[in-house]
NUDO-135767 format. One record per residue (C-alpha): x, y, z; residue in three letters. Coordinates in pm, whole numbers, plus 50000, padded with zeros to 5 digits. Example, Ala and Ser with C-alpha at 12.3 -4.5 7.8 and 13.67 -1.06 7.14 Angstrom:
<recs>
51230 49550 50780 ala
51367 49894 50714 ser
</recs>
This chain:
<recs>
97044 14040 44631 val
97059 13798 44336 val
96751 13632 44179 his
96739 13356 43915 ala
96534 13062 43795 leu
96737 12747 43849 val
96672 12413 43676 arg
96791 12092 43845 phe
96900 11840 43579 pro
96844 11524 43781 ala
96602 11407 44047 ala
96733 11355 44398 gly
96911 11528 44685 leu
97120 11838 44623 tyr
97364 11985 44873 thr
97437 12356 44851 leu
97764 12520 44961 ala
97906 12871 44934 val
98239 13049 44945 ala
98167 13402 45066 his
98274 13723 45231 asp
98067 13800 45439 asp
97707 13678 45537 glu
97488 13475 45298 val
97126 13351 45305 glu
96972 13139 45028 val
96600 13078 44981 leu
96410 12887 44712 leu
96054 12936 44587 ser
95840 12663 44437 ser
95650 12939 44253 asp
95907 12924 43971 phe
95671 13049 43695 ala
95610 13379 43875 asn
95782 13642 43662 thr
95728 13893 43944 asn
96006 13708 44120 tyr
96079 13973 44382 ala
95726 13940 44521 ala
95717 13560 44511 ala
95690 13361 44832 val
96023 13194 44903 tyr
95886 12895 45086 asp
96185 12660 45078 ile
96460 12760 45319 pro
96809 12643 45227 val
97031 12802 45486 gly
97204 13101 45639 thr
97575 13145 45708 leu
97739 13420 45907 gly
98103 13526 45905 gly
98305 13436 45594 trp
98520 13169 45427 thr
98894 13212 45391 asn
98906 13240 45013 asp
98711 13184 44693 val
98791 12813 44692 asn
98688 12739 45048 thr
98321 12638 45066 phe
98086 12598 45360 ala
97790 12363 45329 thr
97468 12514 45457 phe
97165 12338 45314 gly
97006 12049 45131 gln
96691 12011 44927 phe
96530 11747 44712 asn
96440 11771 44342 ala
96123 11574 44284 ser
96208 11498 43919 ala
96462 11571 43651 ala
96433 11931 43533 asn
96263 12040 43855 ser
96273 12418 43885 cys
96273 12684 44156 ala
96331 13054 44195 leu
96648 13123 44392 ile
96722 13433 44597 arg
97062 13490 44756 met
97124 13766 45010 tyr
97492 13856 45037 trp
97640 14128 45257 ser
98002 14234 45225 asn
98132 14390 45547 gln
98479 14476 45413 gly
98783 14277 45308 gly
98749 14054 45005 gln
98435 14081 44800 asn
98312 13746 44664 phe
98028 13494 44677 ala
98045 13162 44483 arg
97756 12915 44497 leu
97803 12546 44414 arg
97603 12228 44442 trp
97663 11859 44475 thr
97421 11676 44246 thr
97247 11345 44319 pro
97512 11182 44098 gly
97792 11315 44320 gly
97920 11591 44093 thr
98036 11898 44287 thr
98053 12213 44078 glu
97977 12581 44063 ile
97615 12595 43952 ile
97657 12608 43574 pro
97518 12897 43374 ala
97318 12648 43168 ala
97102 12580 43476 ser
97031 12949 43548 leu
96764 13153 43365 phe
96621 13504 43372 asp
96327 13483 43618 pro
96145 13777 43457 ser
96091 13591 43127 leu
95792 13356 43094 pro
95991 13136 42855 ala
96238 13057 43131 ser
95987 12818 43290 ala
95939 12623 42967 thr
96042 12262 43018 gly
96027 12276 43401 cys
95902 11956 43561 asn
95782 12034 43914 gly
95983 12194 44190 ser
96206 12111 44486 val
96167 12062 44858 thr
96408 12119 45146 ser
96451 11947 45480 thr
96356 12191 45753 ser
96206 12232 46099 val
96011 12544 46205 ala
95857 12621 46545 leu
95582 12875 46625 asn
95434 12999 46954 lys
95073 13103 47020 thr
94956 13245 47356 val
94586 13205 47432 ser
94550 13428 47738 gly
94817 13518 47992 arg
94783 13446 48360 ala
94987 13760 48429 val
95048 14039 48182 ala
95426 14018 48234 ala
95445 13652 48130 asp
95646 13586 47810 gln
95747 13261 47641 phe
96073 13137 47486 leu
96065 12853 47229 val
96372 12678 47085 gln
96476 12427 46818 ile
96771 12246 46975 ala
96994 11945 46930 ser
96912 11797 47273 ala
96628 11783 47527 ala
96831 12013 47751 ser
97147 12201 47680 gly
97301 12119 47342 gly
97299 12352 47045 thr
97009 12592 47002 val
96956 12615 46627 his
96674 12870 46634 arg
96466 13049 46904 ser
96189 13305 46940 ala
96036 13500 47231 thr
95697 13666 47268 thr
95691 14026 47383 ser
95450 14282 47525 gly
95091 14183 47472 ser
95179 13990 47156 gly
95033 13643 47123 thr
95260 13490 46857 thr
95628 13430 46786 ala
95810 13223 46519 ala
96162 13082 46493 thr
96152 13060 46116 gly
96263 12743 45933 ala
96584 12573 46033 his
96747 12379 45748 val
96769 12036 45898 ala
96989 11737 45841 thr
96776 11452 45709 pro
96704 11180 45965 asn
96852 11386 46252 ala
96641 11440 46567 thr
96550 11794 46672 tyr
96405 11898 47007 tyr
96126 12153 47037 leu
96146 12322 47379 arg
95961 12597 47565 glu
96021 12786 47887 gln
95913 13109 48055 met
96117 13405 47935 ala
96312 13621 48177 ala
96093 13868 48369 gly
95782 13650 48369 ser
95575 13644 48688 ala
95430 13295 48651 ser
95590 12952 48636 pro
95536 12741 48326 leu
95311 12517 48536 ala
95057 12800 48538 ser
94988 12722 48173 tyr
94849 12431 47980 asn
95042 12349 47663 ala
94950 12171 47341 ser
95139 12116 47015 ile
95025 12069 46657 gln
95268 11959 46382 cys
95259 11901 46006 thr
95501 11713 45781 arg
95484 11849 45427 asn
95138 11980 45515 gly
95007 11656 45668 ile
94933 11660 46043 ala
95120 11424 46272 phe
95192 11390 46644 thr
95550 11452 46758 pro
95724 11244 47022 ala
95763 11368 47380 gly
95543 11583 47601 ser
95535 11936 47738 ala
95759 12122 47772 pro
95985 11926 47530 thr
95892 11738 47213 trp
96111 11597 46934 asn
96082 11540 46559 val
96301 11360 46301 thr
96261 11493 45945 pro
96337 11270 45647 gly
96512 11397 45338 ala
96309 11674 45176 gly
96058 11687 45460 glu
95943 12021 45595 gln
95816 12001 45952 ile
95631 12294 46111 glu
95499 12286 46469 cys
95303 12532 46685 thr
95304 12524 47065 ile
94991 12686 47215 thr
94977 12796 47578 asn
94666 12887 47778 ala
94652 12980 48141 ser
94587 12673 48350 ala
94394 12897 48589 gln
94096 13066 48427 ser
94031 13429 48510 asn
93693 13594 48574 phe
93636 13677 48208 gly
93541 14042 48184 thr
93548 14346 48406 cys
93185 14418 48497 asn
92957 14492 48793 ala
93000 14152 48961 arg
93111 14140 49323 met
93297 13861 49498 phe
93320 13781 49866 leu
93606 13580 50017 ser
93520 13440 50358 gln
93609 13183 50614 gly
93399 13080 50914 pro
93705 13081 51139 asp
94080 13141 51137 gln
94160 12776 51060 ala
93944 12700 50754 thr
94075 12766 50404 asn
93907 13061 50238 thr
93607 13015 50009 thr
93528 13257 49729 leu
93161 13348 49676 tyr
92975 13529 49404 asn
92739 13804 49525 val
92406 13744 49351 asn
92222 14078 49354 val
91917 13946 49168 ala
91743 13860 49496 val
91703 14027 49834 asn
91858 13933 50061 pro
92157 13864 49840 phe
92243 13505 49759 ala
92607 13400 49795 phe
92674 13088 49584 pro
93018 12942 49645 ala
93266 12952 49356 ile
93545 12746 49508 gly
93765 12692 49810 gln
94135 12775 49807 ala
94426 12570 49932 ala
94515 12854 50169 phe
94367 13102 50412 ile
94391 13437 50241 tyr
94270 13794 50289 asn
94310 14145 50142 ala
94140 14032 49822 thr
94135 14268 49523 gly
94026 14243 49159 tyr
94276 14337 48889 asn
94095 14508 48598 pro
94396 14450 48370 ile
94404 14069 48367 asp
94065 13993 48533 asn
94215 13785 48813 tyr
94170 13842 49182 ala
94475 13865 49406 tyr
94514 13815 49777 ala
94773 13777 50053 met
94846 13462 50251 arg
94684 13503 50592 tyr
94832 13214 50785 ala
95172 13049 50814 gly
95489 13183 50972 ala
95712 13356 50719 gly
95450 13320 50444 leu
95240 13629 50503 leu
95409 13837 50234 asn
95331 13583 49962 gln
95102 13695 49683 leu
94826 13465 49562 leu
94642 13483 49234 arg
94278 13374 49259 val
94113 13230 48950 gly
93757 13239 48829 gly
93699 12895 48980 asp
93826 13002 49323 gly
94159 12826 49279 ser
94479 12993 49395 thr
94831 13010 49255 val
95112 13116 49486 asn
95317 13373 49295 leu
95578 13397 49569 gly
95703 13652 49818 ala
95667 14023 49740 val
95992 14214 49763 ser
95975 14507 50003 gly
95662 14377 50178 leu
95705 14286 50546 pro
95590 13937 50643 ser
95284 14024 50848 gln
94908 13977 50820 ser
94726 14188 50560 tyr
94349 14211 50580 asn
94274 14502 50343 ser
94335 14501 49969 gly
94216 14672 49651 ala
94329 14745 49294 phe
94315 15080 49123 asn
94209 15113 48761 gly
94569 15087 48639 ala
94624 14744 48797 gly
94827 14843 49104 thr
94745 14637 49411 tyr
94726 14819 49746 tyr
94727 14640 50080 val
94704 14756 50441 lys
94835 14552 50734 pro
94609 14415 51005 leu
94574 14636 51312 gly
94613 15002 51403 asn
94876 15140 51165 asn
94946 15416 50914 ala
95100 15240 50612 thr
94971 15099 50287 ile
95181 14918 50025 tyr
95151 14952 49648 ala
95236 14617 49485 ile
95333 14558 49123 asn
95183 14213 49068 val
95403 14156 48763 asn
95738 14224 48929 thr
95629 14130 49285 leu
95775 14453 49423 val
95601 14659 49695 ala
95639 15031 49763 thr
95534 15164 50106 pro
95308 15471 50129 val
95288 15645 50468 ala
94940 15761 50571 leu
94879 16081 50762 thr
94631 15910 50997 thr
94660 15592 51199 thr
94351 15370 51204 phe
94234 15009 51212 thr
94049 14884 50906 ala
93924 14555 50771 ser
93923 14646 50402 asp
93986 14922 50149 ile
93832 15002 49809 ala
93884 15244 49522 phe
93620 15486 49397 val
93778 15655 49099 gly
94132 15754 49193 gly
94064 15779 49567 thr
94116 15492 49809 leu
93844 15468 50076 tyr
93815 15272 50396 ser
93555 15249 50670 val
93755 15184 50985 ser
93650 14929 51244 asp
93523 15221 51454 ser
93289 15326 51171 gly
93488 15630 51051 gln
93506 15680 50675 leu
93850 15783 50542 tyr
93953 15904 50198 gly
94316 15833 50103 ile
94530 15984 49829 asn
94726 15672 49726 pro
95011 15872 49575 ser
95109 16065 49888 asn
94913 15900 50171 gly
94711 16211 50262 ala
94422 16075 50471 thr
94098 16265 50536 thr
93824 16172 50783 ala
93480 16212 50622 ile
93170 16279 50832 gly
93137 16132 51178 thr
93191 15774 51283 ala
92881 15562 51227 ala
92741 15403 51539 gly
92645 15041 51582 gly
92991 14887 51601 gly
92982 14735 51251 leu
93309 14590 51121 val
93292 14618 50743 leu
93531 14341 50647 gly
93442 14339 50277 ala
93436 14675 50102 gln
93360 14729 49733 phe
93424 15037 49522 gly
93316 15144 49176 gly
93290 15469 48983 pro
92946 15521 49137 asn
93011 15461 49505 gly
93131 15257 49802 leu
92960 14946 49942 phe
93041 14704 50221 ala
92946 14373 50381 ser
92961 14359 50760 ala
93129 14069 50939 asn
92818 14045 51156 ser
92594 14035 50848 gly
92430 14301 50634 gly
92523 14477 50312 phe
92549 14858 50314 tyr
92600 15154 50083 gln
92833 15422 50218 ile
92768 15790 50150 asp
93105 15934 50045 leu
93019 16285 50165 ser
92881 16198 50510 thr
92986 15840 50585 gly
92621 15740 50635 thr
92562 15366 50603 gln
92237 15258 50434 thr
92134 14893 50468 leu
92070 14740 50125 ile
92055 14365 50190 ser
92150 14085 50422 gly
92480 13896 50398 ser
92632 13597 50581 pro
92836 13643 50898 thr
93208 13564 50889 ala
93526 13575 51098 ala
93746 13657 50798 thr
93576 13856 50529 asn
93697 14047 50226 asp
93547 14185 49906 gly
93667 14214 49548 ala
93517 14373 49240 asn
93638 14536 48922 cys
93712 14896 49031 pro
93631 15044 48692 thr
93279 14896 48666 ala
92975 15057 48827 ala
92791 14862 49098 ile
92413 14886 49091 ala
92115 14728 49265 phe
91751 14710 49150 pro
91483 14908 49329 ala
91138 15042 49246 asp
91121 15406 49347 leu
90790 15589 49336 ala
90650 15931 49420 ile
90301 16065 49487 thr
90189 16426 49512 lys
89863 16594 49608 thr
89728 16906 49773 asp
89383 16757 49832 gly
89228 17035 49624 gln
89114 17083 49267 thr
89148 17462 49272 thr
89405 17714 49386 tyr
89357 18058 49543 pro
89531 18346 49364 pro
89709 18543 49633 gly
89692 18245 49871 gly
89892 17934 49957 asn
89876 17582 49819 val
90009 17306 50043 val
90128 16986 49874 tyr
90219 16652 50028 thr
90489 16456 49841 leu
90577 16099 49937 val
90881 15927 49782 ala
90905 15556 49857 ser
91101 15243 49768 asn
90933 14904 49724 ser
91266 14735 49655 gly
91387 14474 49625 pro
91691 14672 49749 phe
91754 14991 49935 gly
91861 15304 49749 ala
92097 15584 49845 gln
92177 15911 49673 gly
91817 15940 49554 val
91709 16281 49426 thr
91362 16417 49495 val
91289 16725 49285 ala
90990 16956 49261 asp
91067 17263 49051 pro
90835 17557 49100 leu
90588 17623 48819 pro
90645 17926 48599 ala
90518 18235 48774 gly
90573 18094 49125 ile
90874 18221 49317 ser
90796 18179 49686 thr
90782 17840 49855 ala
90908 17655 50160 ser
90918 17289 50253 trp
90993 17039 50524 thr
91086 16671 50505 cys
91053 16376 50744 val
91150 16012 50693 gly
90969 15693 50784 ala
91073 15329 50794 gly
91441 15422 50790 gly
91408 15678 50512 gly
91635 15982 50545 thr
91598 16327 50394 cys
91890 16503 50236 gly
91773 16817 50418 ala
91507 16864 50684 ala
91373 17184 50530 ser
91434 17441 50262 gly
91298 17733 50065 thr
91212 17756 49699 gly
91201 17450 49478 ala
91274 17105 49620 ile
91595 16953 49489 asn
91692 16710 49763 asp
91981 16514 49614 ala
92093 16292 49900 asn
91784 16099 50005 val
91821 15750 50154 gly
91542 15498 50093 leu
91597 15151 50240 pro
91354 14880 50137 leu
90993 14985 50218 asn
91108 15323 50351 ala
90970 15663 50254 ser
91025 16036 50294 val
90740 16287 50309 thr
90770 16650 50200 tyr
90524 16923 50289 thr
90557 17197 50029 leu
90386 17531 50088 thr
90371 17740 49774 met
90249 18099 49755 gln
90042 18178 49447 val
90065 18542 49333 pro
89739 18735 49326 ala
89770 18785 48951 gly
89837 18420 48869 phe
89609 18283 48598 thr
89554 17952 48422 gly
89601 17603 48556 asn
89852 17547 48833 leu
90048 17236 48733 val
90315 17109 48968 asn
90525 16798 48895 thr
90757 16615 49133 ala
91008 16343 49041 thr
91219 16084 49217 val
91545 15983 49048 thr
91762 15686 49153 pro
92122 15739 49253 gly
92416 15603 49058 ala
92406 15272 49248 ala
92040 15199 49177 thr
91869 15067 48865 thr
91497 15137 48843 asp
91329 14934 48570 ser
90984 15078 48646 asn
90999 15448 48563 leu
90623 15492 48522 thr
90583 15584 48890 asn
90886 15812 48915 asn
90690 16131 48860 ser
90362 16270 48987 ala
90170 16582 48889 ser
89895 16779 49057 asp
89679 17015 48853 thr
89457 17282 49008 asn
89233 17523 48829 thr
89226 17884 48940 gly
88985 17999 49211 val
88800 18316 49118 ser
88844 18608 49350 ala
88543 18832 49419 phe
88506 19172 49578 asp
88206 19109 49799 phe
88225 19464 49931 cys
88218 19632 49591 ala
87990 19934 49556 ala
87634 19882 49433 asn
87634 19505 49496 thr
87421 19290 49717 ile
87433 18910 49724 tyr
87160 18651 49730 asn
87159 18272 49705 his
86928 17984 49633 asp
86957 17608 49637 gln
86886 17323 49398 thr
86844 16951 49446 gly
86796 16747 49758 asn
87025 16564 49998 ala
87284 16380 49790 gly
87267 16624 49497 thr
87248 16949 49687 phe
87407 17267 49545 ala
87392 17637 49629 gln
87398 17910 49365 arg
87505 18266 49441 thr
87367 18573 49265 his
87475 18936 49270 val
87236 19227 49219 phe
87372 19558 49093 asn
87170 19833 49257 thr
87294 20091 49009 ala
87190 19901 48696 thr
86907 19699 48855 ser
87041 19377 48702 thr
87114 19037 48851 glu
87373 18778 48745 ser
87458 18431 48868 thr
87823 18373 48965 leu
87922 18030 48834 ala
88248 18040 49025 gly
88057 18061 49352 leu
87849 17746 49316 thr
87882 17531 49628 leu
87813 17158 49592 ser
87746 16981 49921 leu
87602 16634 49863 pro
87557 16572 50237 gly
87372 16897 50311 ala
86995 16949 50322 thr
86966 17329 50324 glu
87162 17654 50302 val
87054 17980 50456 asn
87186 18271 50656 gly
87407 18438 50392 leu
87639 18715 50518 met
87955 18902 50419 ile
88257 18957 50644 asp
88361 19314 50554 pro
88692 19278 50736 val
88815 18989 50521 thr
88592 19043 50214 asn
88461 18690 50264 arg
88121 18536 50181 leu
87975 18312 50455 ile
87674 18084 50447 thr
87511 17854 50699 thr
87478 17493 50587 val
87231 17258 50751 arg
87421 16932 50792 thr
87155 16733 50974 gly
86808 16749 51124 ala
86924 16988 51396 ser
87289 17066 51316 thr
87456 17334 51108 ser
87802 17454 51003 gln
87945 17772 50858 leu
88102 17757 50512 trp
88301 18045 50368 ala
88435 18144 50029 tyr
88784 18293 50020 asp
89007 18266 49714 ala
89309 18288 49942 ala
89200 17961 50103 asn
89107 17775 49786 gly
88747 17891 49748 gly
88471 17727 49953 trp
88571 17557 50278 tyr
88417 17455 50611 ala
88476 17757 50834 ala
88348 17644 51173 ser
88282 17336 51379 pro
87937 17182 51352 thr
87694 17325 51607 phe
87341 17239 51717 thr
87074 17459 51564 gly
86895 17552 51243 val
86967 17902 51114 val
86740 18081 50864 pro
86869 18433 50938 arg
87226 18571 50957 ala
87410 18899 50927 gly
87748 19057 51009 met
87831 19409 51122 asn
88111 19636 50999 ala
88348 19501 51268 ser
88325 19148 51134 gly
88105 19016 51417 val
87809 18816 51295 gly
87486 18693 51449 tyr
87272 18392 51369 leu
86901 18382 51457 ile
86695 18067 51458 gly
86323 18007 51412 ser
86028 18027 51650 gly
85872 18282 51879 gly
86178 18293 52108 thr
86451 18197 51862 pro
86806 18098 51965 pro
87087 18343 51889 val
87458 18278 51823 trp
87753 18512 51790 arg
88005 18452 51508 val
88364 18575 51549 gln
88690 18519 51363 ala
88899 18229 51495 ala
89231 18229 51313 gly
89310 18334 50960 ala
89015 18167 50789 phe
88785 18009 51048 asn
88513 18125 51286 tyr
88377 18038 51625 ser
88003 18008 51690 val
87893 18098 52045 thr
87540 18060 52181 ser
87387 18378 52330 leu
87070 18208 52449 gly
86741 18323 52299 ser
86572 18649 52207 met
86214 18775 52216 ser
85987 18984 51997 tyr
85807 19284 52147 asn
85515 19192 51923 val
85451 18839 51808 ala
85533 18805 51433 pro
85245 18717 51205 ser
85465 18474 51004 asp
85785 18309 51132 leu
85872 18120 50815 gly
86114 18349 50632 ser
86343 18642 50694 gly
86700 18765 50724 asp
86931 18995 50924 leu
87131 19302 50814 ala
87327 19579 50989 phe
87322 19948 50911 asp
87625 20176 50930 val
87552 20246 51297 asp
87569 19877 51386 gly
87195 19840 51447 leu
87054 19507 51341 gly
86754 19498 51107 trp
86558 19175 51109 leu
86304 19072 50846 ala
86047 18821 50973 val
85748 18742 50757 gly
85625 19079 50622 arg
85760 19298 50902 asp
86089 19466 50988 leu
86238 19460 51337 trp
86541 19623 51493 thr
86778 19458 51741 ile
87046 19623 51950 asp
87285 19335 52017 phe
87465 19540 52280 ala
87157 19532 52505 val
87051 19224 52696 thr
86819 19053 52713 pro
86799 19056 52336 leu
86468 19177 52198 gln
86345 19251 51847 ala
86136 19568 51819 val
85887 19579 51535 arg
85895 19877 51297 gln
85617 20012 51079 gln
85525 19763 50808 arg
85626 19904 50468 pro
85360 19983 50212 thr
85372 19853 49857 phe
85182 20041 49588 asn
84999 20231 49861 gly
84888 19922 50051 ser
85043 19739 50348 pro
85299 19483 50239 leu
85134 19151 50150 ala
85436 18931 50067 phe
85715 18783 50276 asn
86065 18928 50296 leu
86320 18651 50225 ser
86656 18825 50243 gly
86769 19177 50330 ile
87093 19372 50289 ala
87203 19733 50302 phe
87346 19861 49977 gly
87639 20099 49946 ser
87379 20372 49877 asp
87251 20332 50235 gly
86918 20184 50129 asn
86783 19855 50254 leu
86719 19600 49984 tyr
86492 19301 50016 val
86476 18982 49813 ala
86130 18833 49766 asn
86102 18460 49707 ser
85773 18497 49522 gly
85571 18347 49804 asn
85315 18491 49809 pro
85304 18697 49489 ser
85424 18917 49331 pro
85701 18742 49142 ala
86052 18704 49282 ser
86249 19024 49275 gly
86470 19275 49452 tyr
86293 19556 49634 tyr
86419 19881 49784 gln
86279 20000 50119 ile
86275 20368 50203 asp
86302 20345 50581 leu
86216 20711 50626 asp
85903 20699 50408 ala
85811 20341 50500 gly
85760 20241 50137 thr
85888 19948 49932 ile
85938 19957 49555 thr
86055 19704 49296 leu
86427 19751 49213 ala
86479 19460 48973 gly
86385 19104 48892 ser
86546 18800 49058 ala
86625 18453 48926 thr
86517 18287 49247 asn
86518 18458 49581 ala
</recs>
């Protein structure tokens, strides 16, 4: 490589020639004052010569340039490569005055010295033509472009050429040193191996002459320019696909349909913003086509001709406007009808022929070569779609198949869906398989069971095919919600809590693959549940044990599933019982309203009491009137003679008017009271922590009950008011409830002096003791007719009893205890009766008997 600063003594055109062995290239730079000459931009091409000249005196002309003024300067760089033989390179010029000579030493200067540029008067220009190529989007990835600078519109001498490659978008011929006033042709064509014709691209050209834009003669694909002496022409041909693609690979879906077998196919966009879907038309093709698929590599759709003898193996490219370009016949693909097509993520196009067969074809859309893949199952399908690396198809009989596209292994999934739906347009994404039926309706397909869930409506069609980018997830909006309640505010330690969970979908679209979850609270380990659907809703499982984690729930629009969860609470469980359930959309559902996707139920603990504990007797009173009625329960300790009120046993019954007839079931350790629900009706209520505390324990019955008691066998008796009061028997009816049976009426052997108050209790022998007014009576309920026999009236402080007995109960010490309401005096209190001595003594004070 030789560098120098050269000074041209006269203005005008210089011709450069060289005698050389072997190749030579000479370039000039107008940046002549740049002492870093090796890094300067050599912007003025002079010429390149290959081969060699015969001797040192034989010169070959290879370039011209123009000096703008006397003493114009330029940096010169000469590449010279000796390949053997003689070793020489002599450079000469012909000056504007006609002198031909070896460039004299007086015109050459050291380019590294600043002083060398002293006296320079401008620079030089050459006559050249350069051609560039820019690609603004390929129709097919394999398409490449060849551009040429030639001596004729076709044929002739090609002076320079350049070809794009790979995914590159530019190419450049470099500058060709041109003969002034000669015409040069700028040509383009598709390079070898391209899949598209040049007509698939729009072309434009921009040119400059010495930096000033101008319009060349001619039109695509050939233009021509004629440079004058010293003119540098540079042009750029830009190509853009004449057929626009679909832009980007995203969740959009496209439907190609025709109303019959004779109408050219129309491409539709699937608008999932409304339900039912809207299907605005994109454009109608010039052909009938089918087996549509979306190529994620170039964002075009492709399809097969579907009509025309001998044309059925021709591949069509479908643009974003619905237009079609016929790419030609596919090698290795039989000429027959293809109605199923899909691309995988790598851009390979798979098609399946119409009818009952066992072959698919893998098509390279760049080379138009098909490779057959034999399937292991024969079936009839109307479309295929990829989900990940697996090819799926719902056959025309409703059977879902999974296909390994590399070896053709075909697996039937689930059982064939009923209903006779032909799913002519099938769509696949990383999150699932979807389909549009020829008879109308858009469905999601469960890839583990083959279940088809209706999502939306769709138009009917005779020919019908779907296309979507296989690497983009498909999703539809829905509003999923869940509610949860057990109808209680408390829970029973050692008992069960039963929850009702309802998961629903208010749309606008159906949802599949929904997960309903209800993890068990900490400390809970035993539970069971059942599930039923409504409105088309389907449960992933009909029942289960433990926590709910139902991950395959189907919820069409306005459908629901209801779970009944029975949870056992350990006897030692304490604190609040908080249980939260959630509903989570599947991969194909977007839920913008997440505020209703969870529901919690909180219960406080129900206190458990040992009503049969030693040294305890129970009493109750009431506060308020109808509408604000409440019962309080008190316990009296006979050993310590103290009373306490049990806050956890308060019973609020706004609709009741009175409570009375308190008794304890010793078999179940349960407290029972009689609630007056109306003027002449009553109902038993019981307290059992295992059943959530207080609850209605019997049907309503006719009667008013002031007196009640229960024997050691758990059989109770209710006694009404009056001289011949009605009597009822109380017996267990199920785990928590009781039956109330009328026994008619009973009599007193002596008329009571006061019928207003009293109670009933049983001793260890099962004999009933009845307090009425100020007297005690005994009743043997095994003897009919029932009769109360008066006993000796107890004495108090040495005198016959002068106050009424409100409530009685036998203590664990065997003594009979009586609660006095304070009417008449003395004050309210608990009294002990010595049945043998017939005396009554104060045992302790009472809050309110």
